[in-house]
Structures are given as C-alpha cells and as structure tokens.
C-alpha positions in Angstrom: 122.1 113.1 94.2 119.0 113.3 91.9 115.6 112.4 93.5 112.3 112.1 91.7 109.3 113.1 93.8 106.0 111.5 92.7 102.9 113.3 94.0 99.3 112.5 92.9 97.5 115.3 91.1 100.0 118.0 91.9 99.7 120.8 92.8 96.6 120.3 94.9 95.1 122.8 97.3 96.7 121.2 100.3 100.1 120.6 98.7 102.1 123.5 100.0 104.0 121.2 102.3 105.2 119.1 99.3 106.4 122.3 97.6 108.2 123.4 100.8 109.9 120.0 101.0 111.0 120.2 97.4 112.6 123.6 97.9 114.2 122.5 101.1 115.7 119.4 99.3 117.1 121.8 96.6 118.6 124.0 99.3 120.3 120.9 100.6 122.0 120.4 97.2 119.7 117.7 95.9 118.5 117.8 92.3 114.7 117.2 92.2 112.5 116.2 89.3 108.8 116.3 90.1 106.4 113.6 88.7 102.7 113.5 89.1 99.9 111.2 88.0 97.7 114.0 86.5 97.0 117.7 86.5 94.6 119.1 89.2 91.1 120.5 88.3 91.4 124.2 87.6 89.2 125.1 90.6 91.7 124.0 93.1 94.8 125.5 91.6 95.2 128.4 94.0 98.8 128.9 95.0 101.2 131.7 93.8 103.7 129.0 93.0 101.3 126.7 91.1 102.3 127.8 87.6 105.9 127.3 88.4 105.2 123.9 89.9 103.1 122.7 87.0 105.8 123.9 84.5 108.3 121.7 86.3 106.2 118.6 86.7 106.3 115.6 84.4 102.7 114.4 84.2 102.6 110.6 83.8 99.0 110.8 82.6 100.1 112.6 79.5 101.3 109.5 77.8 102.1 108.1 74.3 100.3 105.4 72.5 103.3 103.1 73.3 102.8 103.7 77.0 99.0 103.0 76.7 99.3 99.9 74.5 102.5 98.5 76.0 100.7 96.5 78.7 102.1 95.7 82.1 105.8 96.3 82.6 108.0 93.3 83.2 106.7 92.0 86.6 107.1 88.9 88.7 103.7 87.6 87.7 103.6 85.1 90.4 103.9 87.9 92.9 101.0 89.7 91.4 98.8 86.7 91.2 99.5 85.7 94.8 98.3 89.2 95.8 95.2 88.8 93.6 94.5 85.5 95.4 94.6 87.3 98.7 92.7 90.5 97.9 90.8 89.8 94.6 90.9 91.3 91.2 91.0 94.9 92.4 94.7 94.5 92.7 95.0 93.5 89.0 92.7 96.3 87.9 94.9 98.9 89.7 98.0 97.3 88.2 96.5 97.5 84.7 95.6 101.2 85.2 99.0 102.0 86.7 101.1 100.2 84.1 101.2 102.8 81.4 102.2 105.5 83.9 104.9 103.1 85.1 106.3 102.7 81.6 106.5 106.5 81.1 108.1 106.9 84.5 110.9 104.4 83.6 111.6 106.3 80.4 111.5 109.8 81.9 113.5 108.9 85.0 116.3 107.3 82.8 116.3 110.3 80.4 116.6 112.8 83.3 119.2 110.9 85.3 117.0 110.2 88.4 118.9 108.1 90.9 116.0 107.4 93.2 112.2 108.0 93.4 110.2 109.0 96.4 106.4 108.4 96.2 104.4 110.7 98.4 101.3 108.5 98.6 100.6 104.9 99.2 97.8 104.9 96.6 98.4 104.4 92.9 101.5 106.6 93.0 103.2 103.9 95.2 101.9 101.2 92.8 103.4 103.1 89.8 106.7 103.3 91.6 106.7 99.6 92.5 105.8 98.5 89.0 108.4 100.7 87.5 111.1 99.4 89.9 110.3 95.8 89.1 110.7 96.6 85.4 114.1 98.2 85.7 113.2 101.7 86.9 114.8 103.4 89.9 114.7 102.3 93.5 112.0 104.0 95.5 110.8 105.1 99.0 107.3 105.8 100.3 105.6 108.2 102.6 102.4 107.2 104.3 100.3 110.3 105.1 97.2 108.7 106.4 95.4 105.5 107.3 96.7 102.6 105.2 93.2 101.3 104.4 92.4 104.6 102.6 95.1 103.9 99.9 93.6 101.0 98.0 94.5 97.4 97.5 97.9 95.8 96.9 99.7 97.4 99.8 102.2 94.5 100.3 103.1 94.8 96.6 103.8 98.5 97.1 105.9 98.2 100.2 107.8 95.0 99.8 110.6 96.2 97.6 110.7 99.8 98.9 114.2 100.9 100.0 112.7 102.8 102.9 109.5 104.4 104.2 108.5 107.3 106.3 105.2 107.4 108.2 103.9 110.7 109.7 102.9 109.5 113.2 103.8 106.8 115.7 100.2 105.5 115.8 100.2 105.0 112.1 103.6 103.3 112.3 102.2 100.8 114.8 99.0 100.1 112.7 101.0 99.7 109.5 103.5 97.4 111.1 100.7 95.2 112.3 99.0 95.2 108.8 102.1 94.6 106.7 104.3 92.4 108.9 107.4 91.3 107.0 106.4 93.3 103.9 107.3 96.5 105.7 110.8 97.9 104.8 113.4 97.3 107.5 114.3 101.0 107.2 111.0 102.7 108.3 111.0 105.9 110.4 108.4 108.3 111.8 108.7 111.7 110.2 105.9 114.2 109.8 105.6 116.7 107.0 106.4 120.2 108.3 105.8 123.8 107.7 108.1 126.8 106.9 108.4 128.4 110.3 110.0 131.4 108.8 107.1 132.1 106.4 104.4 131.2 109.0 105.3 133.5 111.8 103.9 136.8 113.2 105.7 140.1 113.5 103.5 141.5 116.3 102.3 139.5 119.4 99.0 137.7 119.3 96.1 139.8 120.6 93.1 137.9 122.2 89.5 138.9 121.4 88.0 141.8 123.2 84.6 141.2 125.0 83.0 143.9 122.8 84.1 142.5 119.4 83.2 139.4 117.4 85.3 136.4 117.8 87.2 135.8 114.6 87.5 132.1 113.8 89.4 130.6 110.9 89.4 127.1 109.4 91.6 125.9 106.5 90.9 122.4 105.0 89.6 121.0 101.7 85.8 120.8 101.7 85.1 117.2 102.6 82.7 115.5 105.0 85.5 114.1 107.2 86.9 117.6 107.9 83.9 118.4 110.2 82.8 121.7 108.5 79.2 120.9 109.2 79.9 120.4 112.9 81.8 123.6 113.0 78.9 125.5 111.5 76.5 123.9 114.0 78.9 125.0 116.8 78.7 128.6 115.4 74.9 128.4 115.5 75.0 127.3 119.1 77.4 130.1 120.1 75.3 132.7 118.4 72.2 131.4 120.1 74.1 131.8 123.4 74.9 135.4 122.6 78.5 134.9 121.5 79.1 136.8 118.2 81.4 134.7 116.0 82.7 135.2 112.5 84.0 132.1 110.7 86.0 132.0 107.5 86.5 128.6 105.9 89.3 128.4 103.3 89.3 125.4 101.0 87.4 123.8 98.1 86.0 120.4 97.3 87.9 117.9 95.2 86.0 118.7 92.0 86.6 122.5 92.1 83.4 123.7 93.8 80.5 121.6 92.4 80.7 118.8 94.9 80.5 118.8 98.6 80.6 122.7 98.6 76.9 122.6 97.5 76.0 120.6 100.6 77.8 123.1 102.9 76.0 126.0 101.2 72.7 124.4 101.9 73.7 123.9 105.6 74.7 127.5 105.8 71.2 128.5 104.6 69.5 126.0 106.9 71.4 127.4 109.9 70.8 131.0 108.9 74.6 131.7 109.1 75.2 133.8 106.0 76.1 136.9 108.1 78.5 134.9 110.2 80.2 132.2 108.0 82.0 132.6 104.7 83.2 129.9 102.3 86.4 131.4 100.8 87.2 128.7 98.3 90.8 127.7 97.6 93.2 130.4 98.5 97.0 130.9 98.2 99.4 130.2 101.1 100.0 133.9 101.6 96.3 134.5 101.9 96.1 131.7 104.5 98.8 133.3 106.5 97.0 136.7 106.4 93.8 135.0 107.6 95.7 133.2 110.4 97.3 136.5 111.6 93.9 138.1 111.7 92.2 135.2 113.5 91.5 134.9 117.3 91.2 131.1 117.1 91.9 128.5 114.5 89.4 125.5 114.5 89.5 122.3 112.5 87.0 119.6 113.5 88.2 116.7 111.4 86.7 113.3 112.3 90.2 111.6 112.3 93.0 113.7 110.9 96.2 111.7 110.4 98.2 114.7 111.7 97.2 118.0 110.2 99.5 120.5 108.4 96.8 123.1 108.8 97.1 122.8 112.6 100.9 123.3 112.2 100.5 126.4 110.2 98.1 128.0 112.7 100.3 127.1 115.6 103.4 128.4 113.8 101.6 131.7 113.5 100.8 131.7 117.2 97.1 131.3 116.8 95.3 129.4 119.6 94.2 126.2 118.0 91.3 123.8 118.6 91.4 120.3 117.1 89.9 116.9 117.6 91.1 114.2 119.9 91.3 111.7 117.0 93.8 110.1 114.6 97.3 111.5 115.0 96.3 115.0 116.2 97.2 114.2 119.9 100.8 113.6 118.7 100.9 117.2 117.5 98.7 119.0 120.1 98.8 118.1 123.8 95.4 119.1 125.2 95.8 122.2 127.4 99.5 122.6 126.6 99.8 123.6 122.9 96.1 123.8 122.1 92.6 122.4 122.9 91.3 119.0 121.8 87.6 118.0 121.7 85.8 114.8 120.7 85.1 114.6 116.9 81.5 115.1 115.6 80.4 117.0 118.8 79.2 120.5 118.0 78.4 121.3 121.6 81.9 120.4 122.8 83.3 122.4 120.0 81.1 125.4 120.9 82.1 125.1 124.6 85.8 125.1 123.7 85.5 128.1 121.5 83.5 130.0 124.2 86.1 129.1 126.9 89.0 130.4 124.9 87.2 133.5 123.7 86.6 134.5 127.3 90.1 133.6 128.6 92.8 136.0 127.2 95.6 134.6 129.4 95.1 131.0 128.1 94.9 132.3 124.5 98.3 134.1 125.0 99.8 131.0 126.6 98.6 128.7 123.8 99.9 131.2 121.2 103.5 131.0 122.6 103.4 127.2 123.3 102.0 126.3 119.9 104.6 128.2 118.1 107.4 126.6 120.1 106.1 123.1 119.5 106.2 123.6 115.7 109.6 125.1 115.6 111.0 122.3 117.7 109.4 119.3 116.1 107.6 120.1 112.8 109.9 122.3 110.6 109.7 121.6 106.9 113.5 121.1 106.7 113.3 118.0 109.0 111.3 116.1 106.4 113.7 117.1 103.6 116.7 116.1 105.6 115.1 112.7 106.4 114.4 111.9 102.7 117.9 113.1 101.7 119.6 110.9 104.3 117.5 107.8 103.7 118.0 108.1 100.0 121.8 108.5 100.4 121.8 105.4 102.6 119.8 103.5 100.0 122.2 104.6 97.3 125.3 103.9 99.4 126.4 107.5 99.2 127.1 110.3 101.7 124.4 112.9 102.2 
C-alpha cells in the first residue's frame, strides 16, 4: 500500500505529530510519499528531523509553467458553480489558486505509484486533493484538526467525494455533521492525533515544587493570540504580586518567523515588568521540548478554544501536571481534577489561582502526574492514528491492511 500524505507548509513548528504518524505508518509496512503546499519560513524550521523531512517532501508550490498555465483540472463545472452560487466567488478563487498544485499532484502521484492520498487539513490542501481526484488523481481521505469554519470556503466540495474522514474530537464530529449533512463521507470516525509515548516519558518520578524554590512553568505553542500567552503572562504578574515566585518558559514562534505576534508579546513582557520571570524561547526541537517538560513543575496552555491539543498530550505523557482551558475539545482530553486542571479561557485570575493551588499541593501534583500519563498511553498514542489511516485506506482500496 502506497499512501501520499499532504500537509500544508511542512514541516511547521507544531508538526511533530505528523512526522510521528508518517514513521508509524512506515513501521506498519506502508510506503509513504510526503506532499506539501509550500516550504515553511526559515524561522520556524526547528526540529532535528526537519532537513530529512524537507528532503523527502514533494512541494506542490514548486511547479512548472505547464502547471501554472494549465488552468483548472477537469472538473464537474456544474458542481463548482453550484457551490459558487451558495458561497460566492471565494470558492472560485480558491479553486483557481489550488488548480496548478492539483495538476502537479496528479502527475507526481502517478509517477510515484501513490494508491491513495490523505490530506491533513481541510483548507486548500483538501481542495487540492478534491480537484486532483476529480481530474483522474488518486482517491483521498481527510482529517479535520480544528473548527470547520477556520478552513475556508467550499467545504462540501472538499468532503463530498472523500473516501473517508477522520475528525479529532466528538464535539467537532457533531458540529461537522450538522454543517455538512449528506456531503459528509459515510465512513467518518473520531480519531485524535497522538504522541510518541516512548519518546515522551520520564526516567525518574515527577518531583513537585518545594516551598522555598521558584515554581517552574512551561508552555509550548505557536505564538498566536488565540493561544492565550498574554493571559498567562498576566497570571504570572498576579502570582508575583501575591508573593509566588514563578519562572515561565514559552516555546514557540509566530507564523512569520519572529517578526509578527512575537513583537506584541515582547511589548507585553516589558509592560508587565516580567523580564526576570518569563522567557520567549522561540521555536525549539522536540528533544528540547521534552527536556523543558521534564524540568517543569507545571505545564500551562491557556488557549481560547483548542480543538484538542498535542502540547497537552506531550506534557501529560511526560507526567507533568497540566493546566488547560475548559474550551473546545480540551475536556475530551483532560477531565478536570482527574488528569489535569481546567480553567475558563481569557481569565488570568482563574489561571493564577489554579497555578497557586497546584504549586502548594504536592500530593495533587503527584496524582495528576500519574493519571495524566496513563490517559495518554491508553487513548492518545501516535500509533493509533497511523493504524486508523492504514485501515481506512485499505478499506477504501478494497485490500487487507
């Protein structure tokens, strides 16, 4: 079985879980060709495996004049115009932009013997897969990683002919079914992306903070307003003002490599006078993330509405007591008071209170360390996602996995 995996702007700073899944698929005996829409900005290429991944990736944005000038692939024009009538010309614009990449995808997939394509996004990657399939390219499946409305127009066009789809949470499944109706593939399952629970583990037991030492906090997420970094900084200011000494490291970079939202966070750091307590580490490798996690007393990510959260999974797999927000799909991963602590989003005071409670309760910290690890091992291993894609693809091809 030969599967093409299509990932936008690969490898990005949060793409470790895609790489794990690709390796897991290969361990299962699947041949994998990696496709991507374009190369990432240099400032967010941070992983030890990035060079290997980029060398293996076919970039659809690197195209020939024939691809650029060839126009839209063969397409049921009536289907496209019906969608334009429902959503407006944005659908047509996206199709025109995606068409050259679809032409290259058809050619490259055929040359490499790709049996089936899996698009790990419901944005333009899904549209490229859909256009290519309608023009004679391989069948395809989709994974929805977030809220459907965040992935642009033309969703019925993207989903209608997919052989299958996976969606990372039950709540997203329900919302998507309501939005798509009969355009949703009959074979659609809930399957989260996972983490390598062998790589993200600890050799020594977790040790809670001592009353006499600073509380070490760690956050790992791309620098974006919705990730709640500003609220986390404000919570740190509240804790310091209460006499709780905290040291926060934030790993991650903005989407343009450090000249975008990062500048706003740097200004907020200065405004809150936190330079001695908070550090912006930039994009760091997965091994460095693991080292920071093992050194941390508490992991905190204050996203406004995380669809699920691989960063939470990595922290919990490493046995780090974890604080998240009671929004999006996070409650499907973390049960409040069982595997971690949930607080309302955009609430610095609630966040500060939760950090303070954990920092002063070593028994709860130890219990969350053990329960969090067990939760990830049971439900969110990286191999589960790879097995699901292999089995669904085999079913679509009519072969045995």
